[in-house]
N, C-alpha and C positions, 0 to 999 in steps of 0.2 A: 498389186492387182492392175491388170492393163485397163487403161481408160479409153482406149480406142473403141469406136462402135463395133458391136458384135455383128458379124455377117452370118446370116442364117440361110442356108439353101434348102428351099421348100419344094418337095415333090408336088407340083400344083395339079398333076393328073391323077394323084393317088387318093382313093377314098370313094365312098358311095355317092358323095355330093360334090365331087371334083368336076371342073375346076372352080365352079361358082363360090361355093362356100370357102374353099381353101384361099382363093384370091381375096375375098372379103375379110377373111381372118388375118391375112398378112397385111392388109391396109390398116386394119384395126391396130395391130401390133406396131406398125410403123408410125401411126398416129400417137400411140402411147409412148413413143420415143425408145422403143426397145432395141433399136439397131438398124441395120441395113438388111432389108428383105430381098432375097434373091429367088424369084419364082422361076422354076425350071419346068418347061412344058411347051405346049402347042402355042407359039408366040402370037399368031393372029387371033386365036380364041382368047387368050389371056388379055391381050391388048384392048379388045372390045369390052372387057369386064372392068378394066381399070379407068377410074375416073381421071380426067386430065389434070395433071399436076399432083399426081400421087407421089409426094416426096418420100424418098427412103425406100421405094419399091422398085426393083430392076427385074428384067425378064431375060432369061437364057433360053434359047430355043432348044426343044428336044422333039424330034419328029414322031416318037412313039412313046407308048406308055406300057407298063406291066399289068396284065389283066389280073384281076382280084383272085381268080381261080387257076393262075399259073403255078406250076410246081416249082420248088426252088431250083431244080436242076434245069428246067426251061428258062427260068429267069437268068441263071448264070450263063447259059449259052447265048442269050439274045439281049443283053442288058446295055451294050455300049452306047447305043442311040436313044435309050429310054430316059424319061424324066427322072426316075429313081437312080438308074445307073450313073448319070451325068451328075446329079446332086451329090451322091456319095463320092464320086471321083473328085469333086470340087473340095471336099474335106480333106481327102487323101493328098491332093496336090497343093493345099494351103491356100485355096481361093475362098474358102468358107470355113467358119469356125465350128459349125454344127449343121446337121441335116435333120429335117422334120418330114415325116411321111405318114399319112393315114391310109396308105395303100396296103398291098399285099405284105403282111408282117413276116410270112415264111421267106418271101424273096428278100425283104429287107435284111433280115438276119443273115441269110446266105451271102448276099453281095457284100454286106458290111464286114462279114467275117473274112471273106476271101481278100477284099481290097483294102481293108484297114488293119487287119490282123489284131490278135489279142496283145494286151500288155503283157511283158515278161512276167512269168510266174502264174498266169491266169490261163487255164486250160480251155474254158468255155465262157462266153458272155452270157449274161442273164438279164431277163426284163424284171425291172423293179418297179412295183405299183405302190403308190402311197395310199393307204387305206385310212379312212376318217375315224380314228380312235375316240373314245369318250373324252380323253383329256389331251388330245393332240394326235398328230399324225404317226402312223405306223407303216414301216416299209416292208413289203413282202416280196421276196424273190426266191427262186425263180417263178415267174408267172406265165411261162409258156414257151420259152426259148429251147428247153432241153427236156424232153419227156422222160427220158432215161438218163439218170445221173449216177456217177460214181461218188463215193462218200467224200473224197477230197475235193470234188467240184462243189458240193454243198457247203463245205467249210470255206472255200474261196468266196462263195456268194455272201457269206457272213462278213468276210473282210471288205467286199465292195460295198455291201449295204451299209456297213458301219461308216466307211469313208463318206458315202453319199449323205447319210443321215447328219453327220457332223458338219459337212461342208454346206449343204444346201438347206437343210431343215434346222440347222443351228442347235443341234443337240450335243452339248459338250462331250458326254461320254455314253454313246448309245449302247444299250443293253441288247445283246444278240441271243435269240432262242431258236430252237428247232421245233417244228411242229410234229406232234406225235399223238398217240392214242392214250397217253397218260403222262403225269408229271414225273414219275420215277424213272430214273435213267435206265432201268432194265426193261422198260416197256418200249415197243416200237418194232419195226422189222429190222433185219440185218443192216440195212443201208443206213437207217435212221441212228441206231445205236453206234455204228462205226463212225458216222459223220459227227456225231456228239463227241466222241473220243477225240477225233482230230480238232475239232473246235476248241477243246480244252487247252490246246497248246498253240492255238492261233493268236495273233496279235489283236484280239478284241475282248471286250467284256462279255464273256459267255455265261448266261444264267440258267442254262439247261433246257429241258423240255417245257413246252406249253401245249395245251389242248386247243381244239378249235374255238371253244367258248372264250378264250383268253385273247384272241386276236384283237378284239375291239376294246379291250379293257385296259390297254396300255400296260400290260405286264412286262412287255419287252418293247423296244424301239424298232428293232429289226428281226424279222421271222424269216427263217430260211426253210426251204423244201425243194424237192424236185419240180420240174416244170409241169409235169402231169397234175400233181396235187395242187400246186399254185394256181394253175389255170382254172381248175375246178373251183377252188376257193373264190377266185375273182369273179367267174361267171355266177356262182351262187350268190355272192354278195350283191352284184349288180341286180340280179332278179329279185333278191329279197327286199332290197331298198326300193325298187320300183313298185313291187307288190304292196308293201306297207304303205307307201304314200298313196297308192290307188285305193287302198282299203279305208284309209283315213278320210279321203275325199268323198268316197262312196257313202260312208257312215254319216258324214256331216250333211251330205245332200238329201238323204233319207230320214234324217232326224227331225225332231220337232222344233218348234220356235226357240226354245231355251238352248238346244244344241247349236243352232245356227247363229244365235246371238253370242254364245260362248266362243264359237269358231272366229267370229269377227273380232272379239277382244284378243283372241289368241293369234290373230293373223300374223303379226310381226314375229312371234316365236316359231310358228309353223313355217314361215318363210326362211328363217335362219336354219332350221332343220333340214328343209329341203335343199338348201344351198350346200349344207355340209355333206349331204348324201349325193349330190349331183357330181357325177364324174367329170362333166365339162369344166368344172371350176378347179380341177386338180392338174389340168395339162396333160400332156402325154406321159408315157412311161419311159424312162430312160433305159437304153440298152448298154448296160455296164460291163466294162472288162475289155473294151475296145480302144485302140490308139486313136480314138476320134469321138466326138460327142454326137450321139444318135438319139433321137427321141421317136418313139412309136405312138402315134396318135390313134384314137379309135376310129374304126372304119366308117362309122356313122357320124364322125365329128362335124359339128356345125361351125360356123365362123367364130364363136365364141370359144369353143373347144380348140380350135386351131390357135387362136390367140393365146390361150392358156399353155398349149404345147410350146409355142414359141417362147413364152416367159419362162417355162421350165428349161428350155434349151439355153437361153441366156444365162439363167442362174447357174447351170452347169459349167458353162464357159467361164463365167465370171469367177467362180469358185474353184476352178482348175480341179474338177473331180477326177479327170483322168490322171493328172499328176498325183493327186492325194492317194488314189488307189495304188498306183505304181510305188510310192513311197511306203505305204503300209504293207503291201505284199512283199517288198524287198526285205522286210525285217526278219531277223532270225526268229524262229518259233519261240514264243514266249507266253506265259500266262499272265493275262491283265487281272489284277485283284478285282473281285466283285465289289460293288458298292457297299 
């Protein structure tokens, strides 16, 4: 494992709260000793936000940024002097080890795909999101990069997710499953049934179909689906978590004295629950399958979420996720025995 400081190119102008929160997050990450932070964006604006002597934080000027509502095709045509385009180019040219952006995710995907290209044997990259399972993390992919998928792409997502779970989440033998409408292998649409058949011969520990109720129950460590279903799962989960927390707070506030005293006693446990459900603590979502480390942060990312995204990028670099995916996908098709 390379012990040199990890170099992270950060799209300082991407995101709803850029550049302020992005710059603050990079400073927090640098102060944590996570590596060399390279902020790419409007240098005069960024410099005003940086405190004197922000060690480990450097600035690369980019005169323009990509709008959050720009289409991927617009981004591809006009990206050369933008903060996101320059940051991705730095990874391509070996000037950075990873890129992090909370900006336009469609533009990020399109630019990264064209400029970094996919790993040999991988047809399409996928966004992998770490869900907070009851007994540990669960990786779900694709979570939005590919709305329409071929069955073989979904099988490749299983290979990529398995490599990530083993390398970054330290799961020795990740169990891979496919989301469907029933546990029986005959259930599901044609795409799901065929993808399951391909996964049977993939170099992963494939455990079959799982239902939506199983996602948070740690029935599997990696769950694959197409980007349409995966993104709906992600947004539904985010909304459910926020709503549940809001309901709990509301019921405590409107409760009697006994309820409020009980809440005070349970405060440490409630805080731990809130932390487990808070996406800001999980960092960004890796865009797997490319010949470079890319982390997609939430568009509403705060400084703490940016720091978590940078931490995720550093872990991906340190554990050589790109190399592990390339090694796994290069194997001849084989059936890994079930646990």
